[in-house]
C-alpha positions as CSV (number, residue, x, y, z in Angstrom):
1,V,0.0,0.0,0.0
2,N,1.4,3.4,-1.0
3,H,0.5,5.8,1.9
4,S,3.7,7.8,1.6
5,G,7.4,7.2,1.8
6,P,9.0,4.5,-0.4
7,L,7.0,3.6,-3.5
8,A,5.4,0.1,-3.3
9,E,6.8,-0.7,-6.8
10,D,10.3,0.1,-5.6
11,V,9.9,-2.1,-2.5
12,I,8.6,-5.0,-4.7
13,K,11.5,-4.6,-7.1
14,N,14.0,-4.7,-4.2
15,I,12.3,-7.7,-2.7
16,R,12.2,-9.7,-5.9
17,Q,15.6,-8.5,-7.3
18,K,14.1,-8.6,-10.7
19,S,13.1,-6.3,-13.5
20,P,9.5,-4.9,-13.2
21,T,8.8,-6.6,-16.5
22,E,9.7,-10.1,-15.3
23,D,7.1,-12.6,-13.9
24,V,4.2,-10.1,-14.1
25,L,0.6,-11.2,-14.1
26,T,-2.5,-9.3,-15.1
27,L,-5.3,-9.8,-12.6
28,K,-8.3,-11.5,-14.1
29,E,-10.7,-9.6,-11.9
30,D,-9.1,-6.3,-12.7
31,P,-7.2,-6.2,-16.0
32,K,-5.9,-2.7,-15.1
33,S,-4.0,-4.1,-12.1
34,Q,-0.8,-6.1,-12.2
35,G,0.7,-8.6,-9.8
36,Y,4.4,-9.4,-9.4
37,L,5.4,-13.0,-8.7
38,H,8.1,-13.8,-6.2
39,H,9.2,-17.4,-5.7
40,I,10.5,-18.3,-2.3
41,V,12.5,-21.4,-1.4
42,T,13.5,-22.3,2.1
43,K,14.7,-25.3,4.0
44,Y,11.2,-26.6,4.6
45,F,8.9,-25.2,1.9
46,E,8.7,-23.3,-1.4
47,T,5.9,-21.1,-2.6
48,D,5.0,-18.2,-4.8
49,L,4.0,-14.8,-3.5
50,L,2.0,-12.3,-5.6
51,F,2.7,-8.6,-4.7
52,V,0.0,-6.2,-5.9
53,P,0.8,-2.4,-5.4
54,I,-2.1,-0.3,-4.3
55,D,-2.3,3.5,-4.4
56,T,-5.9,3.9,-3.1
57,P,-6.8,3.6,0.6
58,L,-7.5,0.0,1.7
59,E,-11.1,0.9,2.2
60,S,-11.4,1.5,-1.5
61,C,-9.4,-1.6,-2.5
62,P,-11.3,-4.1,-4.7
63,Q,-12.9,-6.8,-2.6
64,H,-11.3,-9.6,-4.6
65,L,-7.9,-8.4,-3.5
66,I,-8.9,-8.0,0.1
67,S,-10.5,-11.4,0.3
68,N,-7.4,-13.1,-1.1
69,A,-4.8,-11.1,0.8
70,E,-2.8,-12.8,3.5
71,A,-0.5,-9.8,4.3
72,V,-0.3,-6.1,3.8
73,L,2.9,-4.0,3.5
74,I,2.3,-0.4,4.3
75,C,4.8,2.2,3.0
76,F,5.0,5.4,5.0
77,D,7.2,8.5,5.5
78,A,8.5,8.6,9.1
79,T,9.0,12.4,8.9
80,K,5.3,12.9,8.6
81,R,3.9,12.6,12.1
82,D,0.3,12.7,11.0
83,F,0.7,9.1,9.8
84,L,0.4,8.0,13.4
85,K,-3.4,8.5,13.4
86,Y,-3.6,6.1,10.4
87,I,-1.8,3.2,12.1
88,P,-4.7,2.1,14.3
89,K,-7.0,2.3,11.3
90,Y,-4.8,0.0,9.3
91,A,-4.5,-2.4,12.3
92,N,-8.3,-2.5,12.6
93,F,-8.8,-3.0,8.9
94,L,-6.5,-6.0,8.9
95,K,-8.2,-7.4,12.0
96,N,-11.7,-7.0,10.5
97,H,-10.7,-8.7,7.3
98,Q,-8.7,-11.5,9.1
99,I,-5.4,-10.6,7.4
100,E,-2.7,-12.0,9.7
101,L,0.4,-10.1,8.7
102,G,0.8,-6.3,8.5
103,I,4.2,-4.5,8.3
104,L,4.9,-0.8,8.3
105,L,7.7,0.1,5.9
106,C,9.7,3.3,5.9
107,E,13.2,4.3,4.7
108,Q,14.3,5.2,8.3
109,L,12.6,6.0,11.5
110,C,13.3,9.3,13.3
111,D,14.7,10.5,16.6
112,E,12.2,11.9,19.1
113,G,11.0,15.3,18.0
114,D,12.1,14.8,14.3
115,G,9.3,12.5,13.2
116,I,7.9,9.1,14.0
117,T,9.9,6.9,16.4
118,Y,9.7,3.1,16.6
119,Q,8.2,3.4,20.1
120,E,5.5,5.7,18.9
121,A,4.6,3.4,15.9
122,K,4.4,0.4,18.2
123,Q,2.3,2.3,20.7
124,C,-0.3,2.9,18.0
125,S,-0.5,-0.8,17.2
126,K,1.3,-3.7,18.7
127,E,-0.1,-6.0,15.9
128,L,1.8,-4.1,13.1
129,D,5.5,-4.7,12.7
130,V,7.8,-1.8,11.8
131,I,10.8,-2.3,9.4
132,E,13.4,0.3,8.3
133,L,14.3,-0.5,4.7
134,S,17.4,1.7,4.5
135,V,19.0,0.5,7.7
136,S,21.8,-2.0,7.3
137,G,24.3,-3.6,9.6
138,D,27.8,-2.2,10.1
139,S,29.8,-3.3,7.0
140,D,32.9,-3.6,9.3
141,E,31.2,-6.2,11.4
142,E,30.1,-9.7,10.6
143,A,26.4,-9.8,9.7
144,D,24.2,-11.3,12.4
145,E,21.9,-13.7,10.7
146,H,19.7,-13.7,13.8
147,N,19.3,-10.0,13.7
148,P,18.8,-9.0,10.1
149,T,18.1,-5.4,9.0
150,G,16.6,-3.6,6.0
151,Y,15.4,-5.8,3.2
152,D,17.0,-8.9,4.9
153,E,14.7,-8.3,7.8
154,L,11.7,-8.0,5.5
155,H,12.6,-11.2,3.7
156,Q,13.0,-13.0,7.1
157,A,9.6,-11.6,8.2
158,L,7.9,-13.0,5.1
159,K,9.6,-16.4,5.4
160,S,8.7,-16.6,9.1
161,F,5.1,-15.8,8.3
162,L,4.9,-18.4,5.5
163,W,6.5,-21.0,7.7
164,A,4.0,-20.3,10.5
165,S,1.2,-20.7,8.0
166,A,2.6,-23.6,6.1
167,D,0.6,-26.8,5.5
168,V,2.7,-29.4,7.3
169,T,1.9,-32.0,4.8
170,K,3.9,-30.0,2.2
171,V,7.0,-29.5,4.4
172,Y,10.0,-31.0,2.6
173,H,13.7,-31.0,2.2
174,H,15.4,-31.0,-1.3
175,S,17.3,-34.2,-0.5
176,H,14.5,-35.8,1.6
177,P,11.3,-35.6,-0.5
178,Y,8.9,-37.0,2.1
179,T,5.9,-35.6,4.0
180,P,5.5,-35.7,7.8
181,L,2.4,-37.9,7.3
182,D,4.6,-40.6,5.8
183,L,6.0,-41.1,9.3
184,Q,2.6,-41.7,10.8
185,N,1.5,-44.6,8.5
186,D,0.8,-47.5,10.7
187,D,1.3,-49.9,7.8
188,I,5.0,-49.1,7.7
189,D,7.4,-51.1,9.8
190,D,9.2,-49.1,12.5
191,E,12.6,-50.0,11.0
192,D,11.5,-49.0,7.5
193,V,10.3,-45.6,8.9
194,A,13.6,-45.0,10.6
195,A,15.6,-46.2,7.6
196,S,13.6,-43.9,5.3
197,L,15.0,-40.9,7.1
198,Q,18.4,-41.5,5.5
199,E,19.1,-42.2,1.9
200,D,22.7,-43.1,2.0
201,K,23.7,-46.7,2.7
202,E,25.8,-46.0,5.9
203,S,23.0,-44.0,7.6
204,T,20.4,-46.6,6.6
205,Q,22.5,-49.3,8.3
206,E,22.8,-47.2,11.4
207,T,19.0,-46.8,11.7
208,H,18.5,-50.6,11.2
209,N,20.8,-51.1,14.2
210,M,18.6,-49.0,16.4
211,S,16.8,-50.8,19.2
212,E,13.0,-50.9,19.3
213,D,13.0,-48.6,22.3
214,Q,15.1,-46.1,20.4
215,I,12.9,-46.2,17.4
216,T,9.8,-45.8,19.6
217,A,11.3,-42.8,21.3
218,E,12.3,-41.1,18.0
219,L,8.8,-41.6,16.6
220,A,7.2,-40.3,19.9
221,N,9.4,-37.2,19.7
222,Y,8.5,-36.6,16.1
223,E,4.7,-37.0,16.7
224,R,4.9,-34.6,19.6
225,L,6.8,-32.1,17.4
226,L,4.3,-32.5,14.6
227,S,1.4,-31.9,16.9
228,E,3.0,-28.6,18.1
229,V,3.6,-27.5,14.5
230,M,0.0,-28.1,13.6
231,Q,-1.0,-25.8,16.6
232,F,1.6,-23.2,15.7
233,R,-0.8,-20.6,14.2
234,S,-3.3,-20.7,17.1
235,T,-0.6,-20.8,19.7
236,T,1.2,-17.7,18.3
237,S,-1.7,-15.7,17.0
238,T,-1.2,-12.9,19.5
239,W,2.6,-13.0,19.5
240,S,4.9,-10.4,17.8
241,R,6.7,-11.3,14.6
242,N,10.1,-11.7,16.4
243,E,8.5,-14.1,18.9
244,R,7.0,-16.2,16.2
245,L,10.3,-16.2,14.3
246,T,12.2,-17.4,17.3
247,Y,9.6,-20.1,17.9
248,A,9.8,-21.2,14.3
249,H,13.6,-21.4,14.5
250,Q,13.2,-23.7,17.5
251,F,11.0,-26.0,15.4
252,A,13.5,-25.9,12.6
253,N,16.3,-27.0,14.9
254,L,14.2,-29.8,16.4
255,F,13.4,-31.0,12.9
256,D,17.1,-31.1,12.0
257,E,17.9,-33.1,15.2
258,I,15.1,-35.6,14.8
259,L,15.4,-36.1,11.0
260,N,19.2,-35.7,10.9
261,I,19.0,-33.2,8.1
262,D,22.2,-31.5,7.2
263,S,22.6,-27.8,7.6
264,Y,21.0,-25.9,4.7
265,D,21.2,-22.1,4.0
266,D,18.0,-20.4,2.7
267,S,20.2,-18.1,0.8
268,E,21.7,-21.0,-1.1
269,A,18.2,-22.1,-2.1
270,D,17.3,-18.6,-3.4
271,K,20.4,-18.7,-5.5
272,S,19.7,-22.1,-7.0
273,P,20.3,-22.2,-10.8
274,D,17.4,-22.0,-13.2
275,K,16.3,-25.2,-14.8
């Protein structure tokens, strides 16, 4: 949404890292509107996002867009303090239309007295996150992957939201193309289930050597984790984005430990060669 500040089209371009003419769709419901596809690949899922820039107020937005929207990015100018009165309106709009993710985007927040501060924006709405797009880490220091800034932070926020909303039956790993439900099939022998978690011969032999108690314990841990994942959205519905992100990272680490998945960098997936 273009309220003020950075243009939505520029934000979309920087997120996608593509030309505005690439992967563009004309909306069937509104031939005058265009959407910009963005393919995301992470360790546990891949999906496509469709970004649609909007210049009009959300209240005037076509119903077909609102009914299909899962997130709203709101661009604003932090030097204009009158925007503070609009923040609760945006928050209420998202709540009334059951849109789960809302992020306020500006180039850079202001110091007290010069414009809108982070504290002021959050006081107006705890539900909406705030991200400064022009802020980046100190180039002389090693980047902290757990505390991203700028567009890296926005990417992380989108991936965290998608992970929290993911259908667990579609969770996957590139080298282990199975679904969690495969592990709950009662017709599969316990040793076969354990062996299926490893594709190489050496790891498979190790799983066959596991005792029945070890296999039972591993399956119990996995079933408990799966149950918690299925309840993720309801459990974290009132949490902040950072709290949900931390919780999601804990799940990811537990999946790695239980399934013995090797370390995998999301950035490597995003850079995968075109087929």
